[in-house]
N, C-alpha and C positions, 0 to 999 in steps of 0.2 A: 441416526442424524440430530439436526439442531431443532433445539427448543423456540425457534424466532417466532416472536410475537407476531401478529398480522400487522401491528403499526410498524415495525421493522422492514415489514416487506420479504419476498422469497429471495434465498442467500445466493450469492454469486461466487462460484467455486474459482479461483485464481491459481493457478497450475506454475508452482516456480521452480526451474534447476536451480542446484546448490549456490552457482554464482550467483545466481539473481535474489536467493535469500538475503543474503551479505547486504548487497546493495542496497535493497529493500528496505529492510533493517536500519541501514544507516539514514537513507531517507528519511524514514520516521523519525529517526531519533532528531533533526535537524531539525524536522516538524516542530516537533513537541519543544525542542529549545525556542524557536522561533515564536510560538505561538503560546507563549506564558502566561498569557493575560486571558487565554482562553479556557477556561477548563473540561467544554465539552468536545473541543478537537482534541486537546493533550488526551483526555481517556478513550475517546476514540483510537486514536495513535497508539495510546499504549495498549489498548485490548488486541491490535492488529498486531503490535512488535511482540507481544506475549506468544502469540500463535507461532510470529517466525522464527522465536528464542527458543521454541520448545521441539525443535527439527530433531526429525531420527538419523539414521547412517547417511552419509556428506553426500554420498553417490545415491540416492533417492530422491524422485521428483515430489515435491511438498505439495499438497493440496490445502490452501487457506480456505477457510469458509468466508466469507463477507456478508453482511448488511449492506443493504445502499448506502446508507450511512459511511460505514466504513470502507468501502469501495470509494468513494469520492475523497476520503480522508487519503487514501493509498495513493491515489492519482495525484492529488494534490502535492503530497511528498516526493513523489518521483519527479512531477516535472518542476518544481521548486529547485530538488538537486541538479536536475538537468542543465535549468538556466543558470546555476552557478557554477558548474564545473567550467573548465576551458578545453582549450582546443588540445593542449598535451595529454589531458587526459581520455583519449578518444576511445580506449576499451571500456571504460565505467560508464561513458555516455551511450555506445553501443546494448550494453546490459539493460542502461534506462531506458533505451528504445526498444528493448524485445518487451520490457515489462509493459510498457506502455501499449506497445499491440495486444498484449493479452486483455486488455480491460478496456471495455466499453467506448465508443468513440466521446469527445468533448462535448457535442450537444447533451447527450445521454447524463454525463457527472452535472453539467449544467442545471439541469430539470431537477436532481436529488436536492432537497433542502434539509441543511441540519439547525435543528432550531435547539 
């Protein structure tokens, strides 16, 4: 298992289907480019992105272990991309909604502080 320090809190395990991995990675890349002036946010997003990019076989369910801060960044990235997509991109929007359903609710996300 991971060596998470007590300051980071317990790990959250996000389970992603292969199609969700690609969309989540796109969302994180968008967040990284949008938050160029925020090194902490970029660092957290890059850490999650590195987990996503180190996936195994394309037909396997991926388990990504996230700290609370990484979970919040992932949630923010997915919501950002969901808001940016148009109606014509319904399939990708459905995938983003499925990812959001796997994450804790908005109130939990707001309670997580990123310093």
